[in-house]
C-alpha positions as CSV (number, residue, x, y, z in Angstrom):
1,M,0.0,0.0,0.0
2,K,1.3,3.5,-0.9
3,I,1.3,6.0,1.9
4,L,0.5,9.6,1.0
5,K,2.6,12.2,2.7
6,S,0.8,15.1,4.3
7,Q,0.9,18.3,2.3
8,K,2.1,21.5,4.0
9,G,0.5,24.9,3.3
10,F,-0.6,28.2,4.8
11,T,-3.3,28.3,7.4
12,L,-6.2,30.7,7.1
13,V,-4.8,32.8,9.9
14,E,-1.5,33.2,8.1
15,I,-3.2,34.2,4.9
16,L,-5.3,36.8,6.7
17,V,-2.2,38.2,8.4
18,V,-0.4,38.5,5.0
19,M,-3.4,40.1,3.4
20,G,-3.6,42.6,6.3
21,I,0.0,43.5,5.9
22,I,-0.4,44.0,2.1
23,A,-3.5,46.2,2.7
24,M,-1.7,48.3,5.2
25,L,1.4,48.8,3.0
26,S,-0.9,49.6,0.0
27,T,-2.7,52.3,2.1
28,L,0.6,53.9,3.2
29,A,1.9,53.9,-0.4
30,V,-1.3,55.5,-1.8
31,N,-1.4,58.1,1.0
32,G,2.3,58.9,0.4
33,Y,1.7,59.3,-3.4
34,I,-1.3,61.5,-2.8
35,T,0.7,63.7,-0.4
36,Y,3.6,63.9,-2.9
37,R,1.3,64.6,-5.8
38,R,-0.5,67.4,-4.0
39,S,2.7,69.1,-2.9
40,A,4.2,68.7,-6.4
41,L,1.1,70.3,-8.1
42,L,1.2,73.2,-5.6
43,D,4.9,73.8,-6.3
44,L,4.1,73.8,-10.1
45,G,1.2,76.1,-9.6
46,A,3.3,78.6,-7.5
47,D,6.1,78.4,-10.1
48,N,3.5,79.0,-12.8
49,L,2.4,82.2,-11.1
50,V,6.0,83.4,-10.8
51,S,6.6,82.6,-14.5
52,Q,3.6,84.7,-15.6
53,L,4.9,87.6,-13.5
54,N,8.3,87.2,-15.2
55,A,6.6,87.1,-18.6
56,M,4.9,90.4,-17.8
57,K,8.2,92.0,-16.9
58,A,9.7,90.7,-20.1
59,K,6.9,92.1,-22.2
60,A,7.1,95.5,-20.5
61,T,10.8,95.6,-21.1
62,Y,11.1,94.1,-24.6
63,G,7.6,94.4,-26.0
64,T,5.5,91.7,-27.5
65,S,6.2,89.7,-30.6
66,T,4.3,92.2,-32.7
67,D,6.2,95.3,-31.5
68,K,9.0,96.8,-33.5
69,K,11.2,96.9,-30.5
70,F,10.9,93.1,-30.0
71,Q,11.7,92.5,-33.7
72,D,14.7,94.8,-33.5
73,I,16.1,92.9,-30.5
74,K,15.4,89.6,-32.2
75,K,17.2,90.8,-35.3
76,E,20.2,92.1,-33.3
77,L,20.5,88.9,-31.3
78,G,20.5,86.9,-34.6
79,A,23.3,89.0,-36.0
80,E,25.5,89.2,-32.8
81,T,29.2,88.5,-33.2
82,P,32.2,89.2,-30.9
83,A,33.1,92.2,-33.1
84,N,29.5,93.4,-33.2
85,P,28.0,93.1,-29.7
86,V,24.3,93.6,-29.2
87,K,23.1,96.9,-27.9
88,I,19.5,96.9,-26.7
89,E,17.9,100.3,-27.0
90,D,14.3,101.6,-27.2
91,S,13.3,101.5,-30.9
92,A,11.0,104.1,-32.4
93,G,7.7,102.8,-33.7
94,G,6.9,100.4,-30.9
95,T,3.9,100.8,-28.7
96,S,5.0,100.6,-25.1
97,K,2.5,99.0,-22.6
98,C,2.3,98.4,-18.9
99,F,1.5,94.8,-17.9
100,G,0.3,93.8,-14.5
101,I,-1.8,91.7,-12.3
102,V,-4.6,92.4,-9.7
103,F,-5.1,90.4,-6.6
104,E,-8.6,91.1,-5.1
105,K,-10.3,89.4,-2.2
106,S,-13.5,87.6,-3.2
107,N,-16.6,86.6,-1.3
108,D,-17.3,83.8,-3.7
109,K,-16.2,80.6,-1.9
110,N,-16.1,78.7,-5.1
111,V,-13.4,81.0,-6.5
112,G,-11.2,81.1,-3.5
113,N,-10.2,83.9,-1.1
114,F,-8.7,86.0,-4.0
115,T,-9.4,86.5,-7.7
116,V,-6.3,87.0,-9.9
117,K,-6.6,88.9,-13.1
118,S,-4.1,90.4,-15.6
119,F,-4.2,93.6,-17.6
120,E,-2.3,95.7,-20.1
121,V,-2.7,99.4,-20.7
122,P,-0.7,101.9,-22.9
123,F,2.2,103.6,-21.2
124,V,1.5,107.3,-21.0
125,N,4.8,109.1,-21.8
126,T,3.8,112.3,-19.9
127,K,5.7,113.7,-17.0
128,V,3.9,114.5,-13.8
129,W,4.9,115.5,-10.3
130,K,4.9,112.5,-7.9
131,H,3.9,113.7,-4.5
132,V,4.9,110.4,-2.8
133,S,8.5,110.5,-4.0
134,Q,8.6,114.3,-4.3
135,S,10.0,114.1,-7.8
136,W,9.1,114.2,-11.5
137,G,8.1,111.0,-13.2
138,Y,6.2,109.6,-16.1
139,K,2.4,109.3,-15.8
140,G,3.0,105.7,-16.9
141,C,0.2,103.3,-16.0
142,D,-1.7,105.7,-13.7
143,D,-4.7,105.6,-16.1
144,L,-5.5,102.1,-14.9
145,K,-9.1,102.1,-13.6
146,D,-11.3,99.5,-12.1
147,N,-13.1,99.2,-15.4
148,S,-9.9,98.6,-17.4
149,P,-10.1,95.4,-19.5
150,K,-8.8,92.5,-17.4
151,Q,-8.7,88.7,-17.9
152,S,-8.4,85.9,-15.4
153,L,-4.9,84.6,-15.0
154,N,-4.3,81.0,-16.0
155,L,-3.7,79.3,-12.6
156,D,-4.1,75.8,-11.4
157,A,-7.8,75.1,-10.5
158,Q,-6.8,73.6,-7.1
159,M,-4.6,76.5,-6.1
160,K,-6.0,79.2,-3.8
161,I,-4.6,82.6,-2.9
162,L,-5.0,82.9,0.9
163,S,-3.5,86.3,1.6
164,V,-1.4,89.1,0.2
165,S,0.7,91.0,2.8
166,Y,3.1,93.9,2.5
167,D,6.3,94.3,4.5
168,G,5.6,91.3,6.7
169,N,2.5,92.4,8.5
170,T,0.1,94.6,6.5
171,T,-2.5,92.7,4.6
172,Y,-4.5,94.0,1.6
173,D,-7.9,93.1,0.2
174,K,-6.8,94.4,-3.1
175,L,-3.3,95.0,-4.5
176,V,-2.2,95.9,-8.0
177,F,1.2,95.0,-9.4
178,R,2.4,96.6,-12.6
179,F,5.5,96.5,-14.7
180,L,6.5,99.7,-16.4
181,P,8.5,100.1,-19.6
182,P,11.2,100.4,-20.7
183,S,13.1,98.9,-17.6
184,G,10.4,96.5,-16.4
185,K,10.2,98.4,-13.1
186,L,7.7,96.8,-10.7
187,E,5.2,98.9,-8.7
188,A,2.6,97.8,-6.2
189,V,-0.5,100.1,-5.8
190,G,-3.0,99.7,-3.1
191,N,-4.8,101.3,-0.2
192,L,-6.1,100.4,3.3
193,E,-8.5,103.2,3.9
194,G,-7.6,106.3,1.8
195,P,-6.7,106.7,-1.9
196,D,-4.5,104.4,-3.9
197,K,-0.8,104.9,-3.5
198,I,2.4,103.4,-4.7
199,L,4.0,101.3,-2.0
200,E,7.6,101.6,-1.0
201,P,9.9,99.0,-2.6
202,K,9.7,96.3,0.0
203,I,8.7,92.6,0.1
204,V,5.2,91.4,-0.7
205,K,4.2,87.9,0.5
206,I,1.6,85.9,-1.3
207,I,0.3,82.8,0.4
208,V,-1.0,80.1,-1.8
209,S,-2.5,76.7,-0.9
210,S,-3.7,73.5,-2.5
211,G,-7.4,72.7,-2.0
212,D,-9.6,73.9,0.8
213,T,-7.7,72.3,3.7
214,L,-5.7,74.8,5.8
215,D,-2.5,72.8,6.3
216,P,1.0,74.5,6.2
217,N,2.3,71.4,4.4
218,Y,0.1,72.3,1.5
219,E,0.9,76.0,1.4
220,R,3.6,78.0,-0.2
221,Q,4.8,81.6,0.2
222,I,5.7,83.6,-2.9
223,E,8.0,86.5,-1.9
224,L,7.9,89.3,-4.4
225,N,10.7,91.9,-4.1
226,L,9.4,95.3,-5.3
227,S,12.9,96.7,-5.6
228,N,14.2,94.3,-8.2
229,A,11.0,92.5,-9.4
230,K,12.3,89.1,-8.4
231,A,10.0,86.4,-7.0
232,V,10.9,83.2,-5.1
233,V,8.7,80.4,-3.9
234,K,9.3,79.2,-0.3
235,P,7.8,76.7,2.2
236,I,5.6,78.2,4.9
237,D,7.4,79.3,8.0
238,T,4.8,78.4,10.7
239,N,6.5,80.7,13.2
240,V,5.7,83.8,11.1
241,K,2.7,82.7,9.1
242,T,0.2,85.4,8.3
243,N,-3.4,84.4,9.0
């Protein structure tokens, strides 16, 4: 008679334990991916806002692709040689414009705390007396009115603007940033209670978040330096966060 050997295998308890471990590891992996993806998309959204600000500065400085100034620079760059260096100067015939962006607090919860719109207006080449700086300057973009044509900025749908603060502590419900030709100088215009005024060239902090959850891990701070028009994206410092 042939004796069958007993077959060894996993018990039901062992199988359930392994399945539990796999489920737990899968949950951790999915949560980690979601966290990474959300943070990465927020970084991309903040960088996209900075890129659009840089594009506005470039257009104020060099003009758009249809401007004669832009075409002259493009032609000069194409013909540049060591013996014939490029000299970028303001060319006659171009239409100088001011390019900017408006941050304005909104009551529409579906939009976010702030709406963000861009604008462009002709640069007025007329000198006027600037009472704030006590000096003569160009009228520039001062003709910008609330009814000037604006369009919504192309931002990530999940990114929200939580606050716009000036010099570390003063928050604004509305702040206008504009780049002036031909140097691309950046000005911030706003008011708290009185008339609009040009702010001193200090740091403006723009807090952006991903989604509706208020979590510093899903928030970024864009620091915009008014003195040199440079913007950088930083993680939120919870010790000095502006509510």
